C-alpha positions as CSV (number, residue, x, y, z in Angstrom):
1,M,-11.8,-18.1,5.1
2,G,-11.1,-17.5,1.5
3,K,-7.8,-16.6,-0.2
4,R,-8.5,-12.9,0.1
5,D,-9.2,-13.1,3.8
6,D,-5.9,-15.0,4.3
7,L,-4.1,-12.2,2.4
8,I,-5.8,-9.5,4.5
9,A,-4.7,-11.3,7.6
10,Q,-1.1,-11.4,6.2
11,Y,-1.2,-7.7,5.4
12,A,-2.5,-6.9,9.0
13,E,0.4,-8.9,10.4
14,D,2.9,-6.9,8.3
15,L,1.3,-3.6,9.5
16,K,1.6,-4.7,13.1
17,N,4.9,-6.4,13.1
18,K,6.9,-4.7,10.4
19,C,5.4,-1.2,10.4
20,G,4.5,-0.9,14.0
21,M,0.9,0.2,13.4
22,E,-2.5,-1.1,14.5
23,P,-4.4,-1.7,11.2
24,D,-7.9,-0.3,10.6
25,M,-9.3,-3.7,9.4
26,D,-12.2,-2.1,7.5
27,L,-10.0,0.3,5.6
28,L,-7.4,-2.5,5.0
29,T,-10.1,-4.7,3.5
30,K,-11.3,-1.9,1.2
31,V,-7.8,-1.0,0.1
32,T,-7.1,-4.7,-0.6
33,I,-10.3,-5.1,-2.6
34,G,-9.4,-1.9,-4.5
35,C,-6.1,-3.6,-5.6
36,G,-8.2,-6.1,-7.5
37,P,-6.8,-9.3,-8.9
38,A,-3.2,-8.0,-8.6
39,I,-3.2,-9.3,-5.0
40,Y,-3.2,-12.9,-6.3
41,N,-0.3,-12.4,-8.7
42,A,3.1,-12.9,-7.0
43,D,4.8,-10.1,-9.0
44,A,1.9,-7.6,-9.0
45,S,1.1,-8.1,-5.3
46,T,4.3,-6.5,-4.2
47,V,6.0,-3.2,-4.8
48,A,9.6,-3.3,-6.1
49,S,10.8,-0.4,-4.0
50,S,14.3,-0.4,-5.5
51,Q,12.9,0.4,-9.0
52,A,12.3,4.0,-9.7
53,S,9.7,3.2,-12.5
54,E,7.7,1.1,-10.0
55,L,7.6,4.0,-7.5
56,E,6.6,6.3,-10.3
57,T,3.7,3.9,-11.1
58,V,2.5,4.0,-7.5
59,K,2.6,7.8,-7.6
60,E,0.7,8.1,-10.9
61,K,-1.8,5.3,-10.7
62,F,-2.5,5.3,-7.0
63,L,-1.7,8.6,-5.4
64,M,-2.8,10.8,-8.3
65,K,-5.4,8.7,-10.1
66,K,-7.0,6.8,-7.2
67,L,-6.6,9.3,-4.3
68,G,-6.9,12.4,-6.5
69,L,-3.7,14.1,-5.3
70,A,-1.9,16.7,-7.3
71,D,1.6,15.9,-8.4
72,G,4.4,17.3,-6.3
73,P,7.6,16.3,-4.5
74,E,5.5,15.5,-1.4
75,L,4.1,12.4,-3.2
76,M,7.5,10.8,-3.7
77,E,8.5,11.8,-0.2
78,A,5.5,10.0,1.2
79,I,6.2,6.9,-0.9
80,N,9.8,6.9,0.4
81,K,8.7,7.4,4.0
82,V,6.3,4.4,3.7
83,I,9.0,2.2,2.2
84,E,11.3,3.3,5.0
85,T,8.6,2.4,7.6
86,Y,8.0,-1.0,5.9
87,G,11.7,-1.6,6.0
88,K,14.0,-1.2,3.0
89,S,15.5,-4.6,3.6
90,E,12.0,-6.2,3.7
91,R,11.9,-8.2,0.4
92,N,8.2,-8.5,0.1
93,K,6.5,-5.1,0.4
94,Y,2.8,-5.9,-0.3
95,R,1.1,-3.4,-2.5
96,A,-2.1,-3.4,-0.4
97,V,0.0,-2.5,2.7
98,V,1.9,0.3,0.9
99,Y,-1.4,1.6,-0.5
100,Y,-3.0,1.4,3.0
101,M,-0.1,3.4,4.6
102,L,-0.2,6.0,1.8
103,T,-4.0,6.3,2.2
104,K,-3.5,6.9,6.0
105,H,-0.6,9.3,5.4
106,F,-2.6,11.6,3.2
107,G,-5.8,11.2,5.3
108,K,-7.7,9.9,2.2
109,E,-9.7,7.2,3.9
110,A,-12.9,8.8,2.5
111,V,-11.9,7.6,-1.0
112,Y,-12.8,4.1,0.2
113,G,-16.0,5.5,2.0
């Protein structure tokens, strides 16, 4: 197994144990690949959920640009719900896991077709 496979396994663990959901491994793999080289960078691989600017970036770059959603209060509500599910006290919220949960939340799996 390569480094990416190890990370995907780690993300699947987080989804099961911290978020209480059974991951769709095919989708999780595609979302992880979609994150690109950011998953290998300690800072970029996680979402700093306590920083408003970071959440704004998730909204603009992922929800609006990647998933093609229109701006609205429901986007930030969904981000906050995902952060809540992951656990506010959880220090490392992996970007791929957050993106995966947002993709599922909005039913946008087809984007990763």
